[in-house]
C-alpha positions as CSV (number, residue, x, y, z in Angstrom):
1,M,22.9,-0.1,-16.8
2,V,21.4,-2.3,-14.0
3,E,21.4,-6.0,-14.6
4,P,18.6,-7.6,-12.6
5,R,19.5,-11.2,-13.3
6,D,20.6,-13.2,-10.3
7,P,23.7,-15.1,-11.2
8,E,22.7,-17.9,-8.8
9,A,19.3,-18.4,-10.4
10,S,19.0,-21.8,-12.0
11,L,17.6,-21.7,-15.4
12,P,15.3,-24.6,-16.4
13,E,15.8,-27.1,-19.2
14,H,12.0,-27.5,-19.6
15,R,9.3,-24.9,-20.1
16,L,6.8,-24.0,-17.4
17,L,4.6,-21.7,-19.5
18,T,2.9,-22.9,-22.6
19,Q,1.3,-20.9,-25.4
20,D,-2.0,-21.2,-23.5
21,D,-0.7,-19.4,-20.5
22,P,-0.7,-15.6,-20.4
23,P,2.6,-13.7,-20.9
24,P,4.2,-12.7,-17.7
25,V,4.5,-9.0,-18.5
26,Q,2.0,-6.4,-19.6
27,V,3.5,-3.1,-20.9
28,L,1.2,-0.1,-21.7
29,R,2.1,3.3,-23.1
30,A,5.8,2.5,-23.4
31,D,6.3,5.8,-25.1
32,G,4.1,7.8,-22.7
33,R,5.1,11.4,-22.3
34,S,5.2,11.4,-18.5
35,D,8.5,11.0,-16.6
36,L,6.7,8.5,-14.4
37,L,7.2,4.8,-14.9
38,L,4.5,2.8,-13.1
39,V,5.3,-0.7,-12.0
40,V,2.8,-3.2,-10.4
41,D,4.7,-6.1,-9.0
42,H,1.6,-8.0,-7.8
43,A,-0.9,-7.0,-10.4
44,G,-2.2,-10.4,-11.4
45,R,-3.3,-13.7,-10.0
46,A,-2.7,-16.1,-12.9
47,V,-1.2,-19.5,-12.3
48,P,0.6,-21.6,-15.0
49,A,-1.7,-24.4,-16.1
50,A,1.1,-26.9,-15.3
51,L,0.9,-25.9,-11.6
52,G,-2.8,-26.8,-11.2
53,R,-3.9,-23.8,-9.2
54,L,-1.1,-24.6,-6.7
55,G,-3.4,-27.1,-4.9
56,L,-5.6,-24.2,-3.6
57,P,-9.4,-23.5,-3.8
58,E,-10.4,-20.6,-5.9
59,S,-11.4,-18.6,-2.8
60,E,-7.7,-18.2,-1.9
61,F,-7.1,-16.3,-5.1
62,E,-9.6,-13.7,-4.0
63,R,-7.5,-12.9,-1.0
64,H,-4.6,-10.5,-0.5
65,I,-2.2,-13.4,-0.4
66,A,-2.6,-14.0,-4.1
67,W,-2.3,-10.4,-5.5
68,D,-2.4,-6.8,-4.6
69,I,-6.1,-6.1,-4.8
70,G,-6.9,-2.9,-6.7
71,A,-3.3,-2.1,-7.5
72,L,-3.6,-2.8,-11.3
73,G,-6.8,-0.8,-11.6
74,I,-5.1,2.2,-10.0
75,G,-2.1,1.7,-12.3
76,L,-4.2,1.6,-15.4
77,H,-6.2,4.7,-14.5
78,L,-3.1,6.6,-13.5
79,S,-1.3,5.6,-16.7
80,A,-4.2,7.0,-18.7
81,L,-4.5,10.2,-16.7
82,L,-0.8,11.0,-16.9
83,D,0.2,9.3,-20.2
84,A,2.7,7.3,-18.1
85,A,4.3,4.0,-19.1
86,L,3.0,1.0,-17.1
87,I,4.6,-2.4,-16.5
88,A,2.6,-5.0,-14.7
89,Q,3.2,-8.6,-13.7
90,A,0.5,-11.1,-14.6
91,Y,1.1,-14.1,-12.2
92,S,0.1,-14.5,-8.7
93,R,2.6,-13.7,-6.0
94,L,1.9,-17.3,-4.7
95,V,3.6,-18.6,-7.9
96,I,6.6,-16.4,-7.3
97,D,6.8,-13.0,-5.7
98,C,8.4,-10.6,-8.3
99,N,9.3,-8.1,-5.5
100,R,11.5,-10.6,-3.7
101,R,15.0,-11.7,-4.6
102,P,15.1,-15.3,-5.7
103,G,16.0,-17.4,-2.7
104,H,14.2,-15.1,-0.2
105,A,12.0,-17.0,2.2
106,T,8.9,-15.5,0.6
107,S,10.0,-15.6,-3.0
108,I,8.1,-18.9,-3.4
109,A,6.2,-19.1,-0.1
110,P,5.1,-22.4,1.3
111,R,2.7,-20.6,3.6
112,S,1.0,-17.2,3.5
113,D,-1.2,-15.6,6.2
114,G,-2.4,-18.9,7.6
115,T,-2.7,-20.8,4.2
116,D,-0.4,-23.6,3.2
117,I,0.5,-23.6,-0.5
118,P,0.9,-27.3,-1.4
119,A,2.6,-26.8,-4.8
120,N,5.3,-24.6,-3.2
121,V,6.5,-27.3,-0.7
122,G,9.6,-29.3,-1.4
123,L,10.5,-27.7,-4.7
124,D,13.8,-28.7,-6.3
125,A,16.2,-26.3,-8.0
126,A,14.7,-27.0,-11.5
127,A,11.2,-26.2,-10.4
128,C,12.2,-23.0,-8.7
129,G,14.5,-22.1,-11.6
130,A,11.5,-22.4,-14.1
131,R,9.5,-19.9,-12.1
132,I,12.5,-17.5,-11.9
133,A,13.4,-17.8,-15.6
134,E,9.9,-17.6,-17.0
135,I,8.1,-15.2,-14.7
136,F,10.4,-13.2,-12.4
137,L,13.2,-12.4,-14.9
138,P,11.0,-11.4,-17.8
139,Y,9.2,-8.9,-15.6
140,Q,12.3,-7.5,-14.0
141,D,14.1,-7.4,-17.3
142,A,11.2,-5.4,-18.8
143,V,11.5,-2.8,-16.1
144,A,15.3,-2.6,-16.7
145,A,14.9,-2.4,-20.4
146,A,12.3,0.4,-20.1
147,I,14.6,2.5,-18.0
148,D,17.5,1.9,-20.2
149,A,15.5,2.9,-23.3
150,R,14.4,6.1,-21.6
151,A,18.0,6.9,-20.6
152,A,19.3,6.3,-24.1
153,A,16.6,8.7,-25.4
154,G,17.7,11.4,-22.9
155,R,14.6,11.0,-20.8
156,E,14.4,11.0,-17.0
157,T,12.5,8.3,-15.1
158,V,10.6,8.6,-11.8
159,L,9.9,5.1,-10.6
160,I,6.5,4.6,-8.9
161,A,5.7,1.1,-7.5
162,V,2.0,0.6,-6.9
163,H,1.0,-1.8,-4.2
164,S,-1.9,-2.4,-1.8
165,F,-2.2,-3.9,1.7
166,T,-4.9,-5.8,3.5
167,P,-6.8,-3.8,6.2
168,V,-6.2,-6.5,8.9
169,M,-3.1,-8.7,9.2
170,A,-2.5,-11.3,12.0
171,G,-5.4,-9.8,13.9
172,R,-4.0,-6.2,13.8
173,V,-6.1,-3.5,12.3
174,R,-4.2,-1.2,10.0
175,P,-5.5,2.4,10.3
176,W,-3.6,4.0,7.4
177,H,-5.4,4.8,4.2
178,V,-2.1,5.0,2.3
179,G,1.5,4.3,3.2
180,L,4.6,5.7,1.5
181,L,7.6,3.4,1.5
182,T,11.2,4.6,1.2
183,N,14.6,3.4,2.2
184,H,17.9,5.2,1.5
185,D,16.2,8.1,-0.5
186,P,13.0,9.5,1.1
187,R,12.8,12.6,-1.1
188,L,9.8,11.8,-3.2
189,G,8.1,9.9,-0.4
190,H,8.3,12.9,1.9
191,A,7.2,15.3,-0.7
192,L,4.2,13.2,-1.6
193,M,3.4,12.6,2.1
194,A,3.2,16.4,2.8
195,L,0.7,16.8,-0.1
196,L,-1.4,13.8,1.0
197,E,-1.6,15.0,4.6
198,R,-2.8,18.4,3.4
199,E,-5.8,16.7,1.8
200,G,-7.3,16.6,5.3
201,D,-9.1,13.3,5.0
202,L,-6.3,10.7,5.1
203,V,-4.2,8.8,7.6
204,V,-0.9,8.6,5.9
205,G,1.8,6.2,7.0
206,D,5.5,6.8,6.8
207,N,6.9,3.4,6.0
208,E,3.7,1.8,7.1
209,P,2.4,-0.9,7.1
210,Y,5.9,-2.0,5.9
211,S,9.2,-0.4,5.4
212,L,11.2,-0.6,2.2
213,S,14.4,-2.6,2.6
214,D,17.3,-4.0,0.6
215,L,16.6,-7.5,2.0
216,D,12.8,-7.7,1.6
217,D,12.2,-5.8,-1.6
218,Y,13.6,-6.0,-5.1
219,T,12.1,-3.7,-7.7
220,V,12.7,-0.3,-6.0
221,P,16.1,-1.1,-4.5
222,V,17.4,-2.5,-7.8
223,H,15.8,-0.2,-10.4
224,G,15.3,2.9,-8.3
225,E,18.0,3.2,-5.6
226,R,20.9,1.7,-7.6
227,R,20.2,4.0,-10.5
228,G,19.7,7.1,-8.3
229,L,16.2,7.6,-9.7
230,L,13.5,9.5,-7.8
231,H,11.2,6.8,-6.5
232,V,8.5,5.8,-4.0
233,E,6.5,2.7,-3.3
234,L,2.8,3.3,-2.7
235,E,0.8,1.1,-0.4
236,I,-3.0,1.8,-0.5
237,R,-5.4,0.0,1.8
238,Q,-7.4,-2.6,-0.2
239,D,-10.9,-2.0,1.2
240,L,-10.6,1.5,-0.3
241,I,-9.8,0.3,-3.8
242,A,-11.5,-3.1,-4.2
243,G,-14.0,-1.6,-6.7
244,E,-13.8,0.5,-9.8
245,S,-14.9,3.8,-8.2
246,G,-12.3,3.6,-5.4
247,Q,-9.6,2.8,-7.9
248,R,-10.5,5.7,-10.1
249,S,-10.8,8.1,-7.2
250,W,-7.4,7.2,-5.9
251,A,-5.8,7.4,-9.3
252,E,-7.3,10.9,-9.8
253,R,-5.9,12.0,-6.4
254,L,-2.5,10.6,-7.2
255,A,-2.5,12.1,-10.7
256,R,-3.1,15.5,-9.1
257,L,-0.5,15.1,-6.4
258,L,2.4,13.2,-8.0
259,P,3.5,15.9,-10.5
260,P,3.9,18.6,-7.9
261,A,5.7,16.2,-5.5
262,V,8.2,15.4,-8.3
263,A,8.5,19.1,-9.1
264,A,9.3,19.8,-5.4
265,C,12.1,17.3,-5.5
266,R,13.6,19.0,-8.6
267,A,13.2,22.6,-7.5
268,P,16.3,24.8,-7.0
269,G,17.6,24.3,-3.5
270,A,15.8,20.9,-3.0
271,P,17.9,18.3,-1.1
272,P,20.2,16.2,-3.4
273,S,20.0,12.4,-3.6
274,P,21.4,10.8,-0.5
275,L,22.3,7.7,-2.4
276,R,25.8,8.9,-3.0
277,S,26.5,9.0,0.8
278,A,27.9,6.1,2.8
279,A,25.9,2.9,2.4
280,R,23.6,1.9,5.2
281,P,23.3,-1.6,6.7
282,A,20.6,-3.8,5.1
283,I,17.8,-4.5,7.6
284,A,14.9,-6.8,7.0
285,D,11.3,-5.8,7.9
286,P,9.6,-8.7,9.8
287,R,6.2,-7.3,8.9
288,R,6.6,-8.1,5.2
289,S,4.1,-10.8,4.4
290,G,1.0,-9.4,2.7
C-alpha cells in the first residue's frame, strides 16, 4: 500500500472549506470494468470562498495558469467510452497544485506565467497546512484508496494522468499536438507513442513539453512508479481541446489507441518493468510551470 501523506505536512486547526464550497474530489465509475484509472490533477478552477478568488480578476481563471483547459472534458468522455474509473480534483492549481509535493516551489505558487497571486504570498504554516489537508490530501488519498480497492479485488490498474498544456509559454511556440510523459518506466508511453505516430496527422512529443520527474511531479511517481503500475501522463495542447468537439474527438482517439497500447505492454515477450532496476537520480525539469 502506498501512503501519499507527507509526514511534514502541517494539519490545520481551523477549516478552510465550508459546506458551501465544492468537495475537493470527484469520483466517477468507481466500479468501471476497464483496467484504466483516469486521474485529472488540474481538472477544476474552484477557489474556497474564504480565499476571495486569491485577489485575482476572473479573467485569470480562464487561463492555463488556473487549470488544465479541456482535460476534464477528455477524462469524462474517455471514462464513458471505456467504462473507466475517473478521479478529478476540483480546485484551481493556483490554490494548491495537486501534482506537486507540499513544499515544492510551485505547490502554492506566488507567481505563475507573469501573474502575481496575492493570496499566495507570505503564507504561514497554518494557511499552507489547511490547503494541504483539505484539498491536496483528500485527492491523493482518493487515488491511493481506489488503487488499493482494485488490488484487494484482484484487479489490475493502469494509471492514466490526463493533462493539457498551453500552446505558447514564455514566448515559445510549442508545436506538439500531444506529449507523452514518462520517467523510470516508459513502456506504456512508448507503446502509445508508436500508435499515435501511425495516425499520420500528429506531432507527438516524447517528454514534451515537459518531462516527468520525481522532484516536479507527484501523482504518477507516487501512485504509478512506486507501485510498479503501467502508467503514462498525457499532455494535450489546449487549443485543440478547448471546446466540446475537440475533447470528444481526442477522447475517441485515445479510447481507440489506449487498449492496444496496454495490450502491447502485456504481450508475451514484452519488456518487463524497469522499476526493479537500480534507482536513477532525481532530476527536476525547469520547464515545469504551466
